[in-house]
C-alpha positions in Angstrom: -1.2 10.6 17.7 -3.9 12.6 15.8 -1.9 13.1 12.6 -3.3 11.1 9.8 -2.0 10.6 6.3 -2.9 9.0 3.0 -0.9 6.2 1.4 -0.4 5.7 -2.4 1.3 2.7 -3.8 2.5 2.6 -7.4 5.6 0.6 -8.0 8.7 2.1 -6.3 6.7 5.3 -5.7 5.0 3.6 -2.8 7.8 4.1 -0.2 8.5 7.6 -1.6 4.8 8.6 -1.3 4.6 7.3 2.2 7.8 9.2 3.1 6.7 12.4 1.5 3.3 12.3 3.1 4.8 12.1 6.6 7.5 14.6 5.9 10.5 12.3 5.6 13.1 13.5 3.2 14.0 11.0 0.4 17.6 10.6 1.6 16.2 9.1 4.8 14.7 6.1 3.0 17.9 4.0 3.2 17.9 4.5 7.0 14.9 2.3 7.7 15.0 3.0 11.5 14.4 6.7 10.8 11.5 5.9 8.5 10.0 3.4 10.9 10.4 5.9 13.8 8.5 8.6 11.9 5.8 6.0 11.1 5.6 5.0 14.7 6.4 1.4 13.9 9.4 1.1 16.1 8.8 -0.3 19.6 9.2 1.7 22.8 12.7 0.3 23.0 13.5 1.6 19.6 13.6 -1.8 17.9 12.6 -1.7 14.3 10.4 -4.5 13.0 12.1 -6.9 10.6 10.6 -5.5 7.4 12.8 -4.0 4.7 11.8 -0.9 2.8 12.2 -2.9 -0.4 9.3 -5.1 0.7 7.1 -2.1 1.3 8.1 -0.5 -2.0 6.3 -3.2 -3.8 3.9 -0.5 -4.6 0.2 -1.2 -3.9 1.0 -4.3 -1.7 3.3 -2.1 0.4 0.7 0.6 0.8 -1.9 -1.8 1.8 0.5 -3.5 4.3 1.4 -0.1 5.8 -2.2 0.9 6.1 -2.9 -2.3 8.0 0.0 -1.6 10.3 -0.8 2.0 11.0 -4.6 1.6 11.2 -7.2 4.2 10.6 -6.0 6.2 13.6 -3.0 7.2 11.5 -4.1 6.6 7.9 -7.1 8.4 6.4 -6.9 6.4 3.2 -4.9 4.2 0.9 -4.8 3.9 -2.8 -3.2 1.1 -4.8 -2.7 0.7 -8.5 -1.9 -2.8 -9.9 -1.1 -4.2 -6.5 1.3 -7.1 -6.6 -0.9 -9.6 -4.9 -0.4 -13.4 -4.8 -2.4 -16.0 -3.0 0.6 -18.3 -2.6 4.3 -17.4 -2.2 5.1 -20.0 -4.8 3.3 -17.9 -7.4 5.4 -14.8 -6.5 8.3 -13.6 -8.5 11.5 -15.2 -7.3 13.0 -13.1 -4.5 9.9 -11.1 -3.8 9.7 -12.7 -0.4 12.5 -13.9 1.7 10.5 -16.7 3.2 7.0 -18.1 3.9 7.0 -16.0 7.1 7.8 -12.9 5.1 5.0 -13.6 2.7 2.5 -14.3 5.6 3.5 -11.0 7.2 2.3 -8.9 4.3 -0.3 -11.2 2.7 -3.5 -9.1 2.6 -6.1 -11.7 1.8 -8.5 -12.3 4.7 -7.4 -9.2 6.4 -9.5 -6.6 4.7 -11.4 -5.9 7.9 -8.1 -4.4 9.3 -8.7 -1.5 6.9 -12.2 -0.8 8.2 -12.5 2.9 9.0 -10.3 4.2 6.2 -11.0 5.2 2.7 -9.7 2.7 0.1 -9.2 2.9 -3.7 -7.9 0.0 -5.7 -7.4 0.1 -9.5 -6.1 -2.6 -11.8 -6.1 -3.2 -15.5 -8.0 -6.2 -16.8 -4.9 -7.2 -18.8 -2.7 -7.0 -15.8 -1.2 -10.3 -14.5 -2.4 -9.3 -11.0 -6.0 -8.6 -12.2 -7.6 -11.8 -10.8 -5.9 -11.4 -7.4 -6.8 -7.7 -7.2 -10.4 -8.5 -8.1 -10.6 -11.3 -5.5 -9.0 -9.0 -2.9 -11.6 -6.3 -3.6 -14.4 -8.8 -3.4 -13.3 -9.7 0.1 -14.3 -6.2 1.5 -17.7 -5.8 3.1 -17.9 -2.3 1.5 -16.4 -2.2 -2.0 -13.4 0.1 -2.3 -13.5 3.0 -4.7 -11.7 2.5 -8.0 -12.2 -0.5 -10.1 -11.1 -2.5 -13.2 -11.0 -1.4 -16.7 -9.0 -1.9 -19.9 -5.3 -1.7 -19.1 -2.1 -3.6 -18.4 0.7 -3.7 -15.8 2.5 -0.8 -17.5 3.3 2.9 -17.3 0.5 3.8 -19.7 -2.2 2.4 -17.4 -0.6 3.8 -14.3 -0.3 7.3 -15.9 -4.0 7.1 -16.9 -5.1 6.1 -13.4 -2.8 8.5 -11.4 -5.0 11.6 -11.7 -8.0 9.7 -10.2 -5.8 8.2 -7.4 -4.3 11.6 -6.6 -7.7 13.2 -6.6 -9.0 10.5 -4.2 -6.1 11.0 -1.8 -6.1 14.8 -2.2 -9.8 14.9 -1.2 -9.0 12.9 1.9 -6.1 15.3 2.8 -8.3 18.3 2.1 -11.0 16.9 4.5 -8.6 16.7 7.3 -7.8 20.4 6.8 
């Protein structure tokens, strides 16, 4: 499939942005088989992978995970703000992952090379509880992603401040594809 999109992950907006970018109406989100079918993640037999949209809607983590699944053939770029990254499932908020296997399925560390060939932007505030993990994740790329780290917390004020730069980044990618 030659159609490529851009993924933005910011809190619950992550799943909505993915759905909007691929032309899925918001009311389709509860029907994950439809979303997965549009994303091309269902198998030839129509079986949907065992990943719930709530897991993908963890904002930046969900966008990074979807980008890895869809690969550069389908994704021109991915942007994440304050990605909820943990190195160990025991550090995660209770209920964030159903099991160790669930955590391992979306855990992005050591998989940065799976995003080779797509544009990446990652932003995180230095006062954000996920700052250290985001910094370590960015340090794991051969080519440093766009974005960066500056004053800010894990809050709406920081996200609003970063949103224009993230949207400009993704808008530029979409404009390039014509």
